[in-house]
C-alpha positions in Angstrom: -24.4 25.3 13.8 -20.9 24.7 14.9 -22.1 23.2 18.2 -24.2 20.7 16.3 -21.2 19.7 14.1 -19.0 19.4 17.2 -21.5 17.2 19.0 -22.0 15.1 15.8 -18.2 14.7 15.5 -17.9 13.7 19.2 -20.6 11.1 18.8 -19.0 9.7 15.6 -15.6 9.5 17.3 -17.1 7.7 20.4 -18.8 5.2 18.1 -15.6 4.6 16.3 -13.7 3.9 19.5 -16.4 1.5 20.7 -16.4 -0.4 17.4 -12.7 -0.6 17.4 -12.7 -2.1 20.9 -15.3 -4.6 20.0 -13.5 -5.6 16.8 -10.3 -6.2 18.9 -12.1 -8.5 21.3 -13.2 -10.9 18.5 -10.1 -10.9 16.3 -6.3 -10.6 16.4 -4.9 -7.1 16.6 -2.8 -7.5 13.5 -5.7 -8.9 11.4 -7.9 -5.9 12.4 -5.1 -3.4 11.7 -4.3 -5.0 8.4 -7.9 -5.0 7.1 -8.6 -1.6 8.5 -5.7 0.0 6.7 -6.3 -2.0 3.5 -10.0 -1.0 3.3 -9.2 2.6 4.3 -6.6 2.8 1.6 -8.9 1.4 -1.1 -11.9 3.6 -0.1 -9.6 6.6 -0.1 -8.6 5.8 -3.6 -12.1 5.1 -4.8 -14.0 8.0 -3.3 -11.4 10.7 -3.9 -11.6 13.1 -6.8 -8.9 11.1 -8.5 -9.9 9.0 -11.5 -9.5 5.5 -10.2 -8.0 4.1 -13.4 -5.7 7.0 -13.9 -3.9 7.3 -10.5 -0.4 8.6 -10.5 2.4 7.2 -8.4 2.5 10.2 -6.2 -1.2 9.9 -5.4 -0.8 6.3 -4.3 2.2 7.3 -2.2 0.2 10.0 -0.4 -2.6 7.5 0.3 -0.1 5.0 1.5 1.4 7.6 3.8 -2.0 8.3 5.2 -2.4 4.5 5.9 0.9 4.4 7.6 -0.1 7.3 9.9 -3.2 5.3 10.8 -1.1 2.3 11.6 1.1 4.4 14.0 -2.1 5.8 15.6 -3.5 2.3 16.2 -0.2 1.0 17.6 0.0 4.0 20.0 -3.5 3.4 21.2 -2.8 -0.3 21.7 0.3 0.4 23.7 -1.6 2.9 25.8 -4.4 0.5 26.7 
């Protein structure tokens, strides 16, 4: 079962990298990065176990920190390529 999950994870990560490269060819890097982090931040708030209308400041801070980590990840990938 773990092998199946490992293969599924590898396929999803490969598709993610391919889609990221395609999106960077058609748009500016900063536009893609901004909208990627914005939608990731909003989806994290909406689909988490937190009530969307009763979100505390610390919860938003944690989600913002997650988005900042993703920005650093993108920048390091872009510098490496």
